[in-house]
C-alpha positions as CSV (number, residue, x, y, z in Angstrom):
1,M,5.8,-44.2,-41.4
2,P,4.3,-41.0,-40.0
3,R,2.7,-38.6,-42.5
4,E,3.8,-35.0,-42.7
5,P,0.9,-32.7,-41.8
6,T,-0.7,-30.8,-44.6
7,R,0.6,-27.2,-44.7
8,T,-2.1,-24.8,-45.5
9,A,-1.2,-21.6,-43.5
10,R,1.3,-19.1,-44.8
11,L,3.7,-16.9,-42.8
12,E,5.7,-14.0,-44.3
13,A,8.4,-11.9,-42.8
14,R,10.6,-9.1,-44.1
15,I,14.2,-9.5,-42.9
16,A,17.6,-7.9,-43.5
17,P,19.7,-9.4,-46.3
18,D,22.4,-10.4,-43.8
19,V,19.9,-12.4,-41.8
20,L,18.7,-14.1,-44.9
21,T,22.3,-15.0,-45.8
22,M,22.7,-16.5,-42.3
23,L,19.5,-18.5,-42.5
24,K,20.4,-19.8,-45.9
25,R,23.8,-21.0,-44.6
26,A,22.3,-22.6,-41.5
27,A,19.6,-24.3,-43.6
28,E,22.3,-25.6,-46.0
29,L,24.3,-27.0,-43.1
30,Q,21.3,-29.0,-42.0
31,G,20.3,-30.1,-45.5
32,R,17.0,-28.2,-45.4
33,S,15.2,-25.6,-47.3
34,V,15.2,-22.1,-45.8
35,S,11.5,-22.5,-45.2
36,D,11.8,-25.8,-43.4
37,F,14.7,-24.4,-41.4
38,V,12.8,-21.3,-40.3
39,V,9.6,-23.3,-39.5
40,A,11.6,-25.8,-37.4
41,A,13.5,-23.1,-35.5
42,A,10.3,-21.1,-34.8
43,Q,8.5,-24.2,-33.7
44,E,11.4,-25.1,-31.3
45,M,11.5,-21.6,-29.9
46,A,7.7,-21.5,-29.5
47,H,7.8,-24.9,-27.7
48,R,10.6,-23.7,-25.4
49,T,8.8,-20.4,-24.6
50,I,5.6,-22.1,-23.7
51,E,7.4,-24.7,-21.6
52,E,9.3,-22.1,-19.7
53,A,6.1,-20.2,-19.0
54,S,4.6,-23.3,-17.6
55,I,7.3,-24.0,-15.1
56,I,7.3,-22.4,-11.7
57,R,10.7,-21.7,-10.4
58,L,11.2,-21.4,-6.6
59,S,14.3,-20.7,-4.5
60,V,15.5,-23.5,-2.2
61,E,13.9,-21.7,0.7
62,D,10.6,-21.3,-1.1
63,Q,10.7,-25.0,-2.1
64,R,11.2,-25.9,1.6
65,R,8.2,-23.7,2.7
66,F,6.0,-25.1,-0.1
67,A,6.8,-28.7,0.9
68,E,6.3,-27.9,4.6
69,S,2.9,-26.3,3.9
70,I,1.8,-29.4,2.0
71,L,3.1,-31.8,4.6
72,N,1.9,-29.8,7.6
73,P,-0.9,-27.5,6.5
74,E,-2.3,-24.9,8.8
75,P,-5.7,-25.8,10.4
76,L,-8.7,-24.7,8.5
77,T,-10.5,-21.5,9.7
78,P,-14.2,-21.7,10.6
79,S,-15.1,-20.1,7.2
80,M,-13.0,-22.6,5.3
81,E,-14.7,-25.5,7.3
82,R,-18.1,-24.1,6.2
83,A,-16.9,-23.8,2.6
84,V,-15.7,-27.5,2.6
85,A,-19.0,-28.6,4.1
86,R,-21.0,-26.7,1.4
87,Y,-18.8,-28.1,-1.3
88,R,-19.3,-31.7,0.0
89,G,-23.0,-31.1,0.2
90,L,-23.1,-30.0,-3.4
91,T,-20.9,-32.8,-4.7
92,E,-22.4,-35.6,-2.7
93,S,-25.9,-34.7,-3.6
94,T,-25.1,-35.0,-7.4
95,A,-23.1,-38.2,-7.1
């Protein structure tokens, strides 16, 4: 059975009485304490926010162009060829 992590940090917030009433009711509906309800809701929203920030959304046209550039890349310019050669020289000498 997984152990519940030790809670050592504290979070405080001042809220309007009507918000507290709503939180109490929602916590009651889920059979949780207000504290547990608020922590779970904040954790869920934080996870969702971080996840959304990590996702790159492209239009259908941009998706097509992205895939096309991966499947059929432009030829390397002479300076890019030199950079690749320098990189290979550095990485092959240390391997």
